[in-house]
C-alpha angles and dihedrals in degrees: 000000000000102000127191123247125218110257121253108226105273131203115275093240108123114235116189114232097191117120127245113207099189115109121207115241121241124228114299115255126217119263139069118352113269120246113269086246137355130210123198108196114183130177101221103182130009133185137164104311097348145069146170124224137191122209128196118194120196122191115208095170131073117326115274134209092194135012144194124203123194137186140155129227122229091206136041098280113153122193111223103177139357144186138213092020142048108255127190130173133199112185106308093340119099125194121191124187131182128264118237092263100050105038094107113090114175120203102286091013124137137202133189136213137164143198147185123234149165132239144162127211112003123008098205122181111247112263099216138030134187128201111202088338096310117118112241132212093035116121108231090321093298102110142282115345104199127256114336121240126271102248114271116294090359093067130110100232118138118249130209091272092061091250120118120241092245116018092199096061112099093002138106119230125236117262110212104224092206093056091040091056092051091049094047091052091063119086105271091002093124087077090073105016091104094057118114119248135178125260113234117217095193099151135034088244092061090069092070094025127275130217093004094306128131118278127219095272090049090056093046092049090051089048090057089056092049092045097064111166096331134071124281134187120214112200119210128181112214102207122153109094120159109269089011121203096005095189097056142038108211093074101034112142142227099257122082121231094265099043096101092131092056089048090056101040103032100033117021097032095053091047091050091048092055095044089050093059107119087225088075098041091108094060123089106226118198114193124195104209119223110319116224097011113104096031089057089058090056101044108022106040103055111083099270127127088267095056118120128197091234092055091047088054093050092049091050097048094043094219096131089056094043092047096048092045090051093049092049092049098045097042094036090060089067108089097219096046120100115196120208116188113219109245103182115231141285094269090059107035102017096107117089089236089061106032099052095049090044092055089050089050091050091051092047092053093044091055103042140068091030098311126120137187087257086071092061122082092176145284138300121219135188091022108180090348137116107229112133119251089228133359103224100192105047139023134201093254094059120115132200120200089342094310123114116234086237085079091061119108091241098051092037095192093309116154093223137044100191142028102253096057089045093048093050092049091047090052093050092050091047092053090048089051093056108277117133117276094237096062118125138194132238118213117203104224097169096114108010103090097102096194127148131083094315093061112110117238096207145350120319126246117290095225091112138348091256094050091047096049096041091049094045105043119097089199099094098185118128089237133004088237093065110107111157122096093319118214114236097021124140140195112278136209112334116250108286134169123236097354096163143005110299093002113116093191150335101235142169102242094159107055105234111244096035110118122242092214144324118285089219133023114288125187109234144156094225097086092247118143133197116270118196090217086074092055111095090212095053114115098206144245140242093289093062099034092258092290129142113278096242089214126152118247128245096029121164128222118304111281094022121117114271107192097185091053093048092052091050091049090055092046092052098038118144119223080040121242116249 
């Protein structure tokens, strides 16, 4: 899944990959004066004794170069870890200050941060907030002004189509009981067994239920029970294209390169029929559309050293494009479905020579064969991969002894060093190409935490660009192109809505503990081949710079439960598990 591609030599112009979390304000509308500042505090996930929350701060006063937000808890909530801000707590009083990269808040600008905490009893939302001493959420000093907004394109407002801007805001996420049971059966697995994960529809048989497992209707019925009176997002991975995953073998599919008609009639149509059932109209259904398909057409079918015959075939017959367009059109016609096109990861498309053409490919597919940009809620990145959400100790604009870190062996002239900066740039380019301005991006954080004893605690030595990058990076893979059952990986950020500008959610698309592929050949009736990148003894190929695979031993077929991997993911989780 989601492999890297060797960089084409890029121009030497330095392009910063760091994120900016300030959102420009739109024109002021007539009506009552806006509050001097608004704070949207949402509890995203809650379990026995613990919770995660996302906070959006909007500044409607004079522009700021730094900011401090304060509130007090009425209960015994304790913040244990946070991201995108510096958070301290003294008793019930919480103080939050900006990071270096998100201190600027223009008039009307917003920023987002999140945290994890503990509590007992009632986990009440704080009743009052101040931004630099000014009380927020008060309309012109005249009293409460209702619930604050959701932070630009991350918000939950309803559009003309009846869909909300971000389906994850204000909603729980579906917990797959089958995955939850497997996780809970592992020692210590009950710490994460209640986390939401996506349901992968990777064969026609999974629609009705294969090998005694729940089918699509079973999952949706269970989702209705979990939903209760609130909102709930069900996450589905649509993954069965003809000639699937043309640059690898471990996740090859059941349909041959020319079986586009079967894909439409036996796979997409039955899924659309079930999702269209009025019984499920109250669910928010987020679909991740065909991981690894369209990016392969851009990077692996064009006569480079990463080209494969299978990808050349799929580009020539057009069935990836026809299939994705059909899926977008059929599923996008259902009012409560939100389609996210898979857009690989920064270590695959992060070079200008890859990202620009990929965005054009995405737009082509979203506007042909009956599909339109109205059928696209956004993009999904890092699906089933290991790239960190953010690299805390170095950024792409850093230099060492006059050399940019882009010259390091690890970065290899890439424009980005982590997923969030890549995702935000992807979104900007997609909007510029013609996608709607309210699209968002999902980042799969299921296995990209990289905690444990090997995690750096600060920047590396500045003796050379390679020493600096290798000592700074939390991504401990041998090569950014390694994708199969990576040794040393850990669980990443817990699923969270609207964690940063342009990001609809951090979410666990790949269920942790499900193998990426078998480490040795295994006879099977699932259409899955043996890929050497899953063999721990394999010494690599052009797509991973001829480096060792970094894969764990004794792995089962892709999608099958891999106990040793799950235990390692818990051990190396970041934020750590308590």
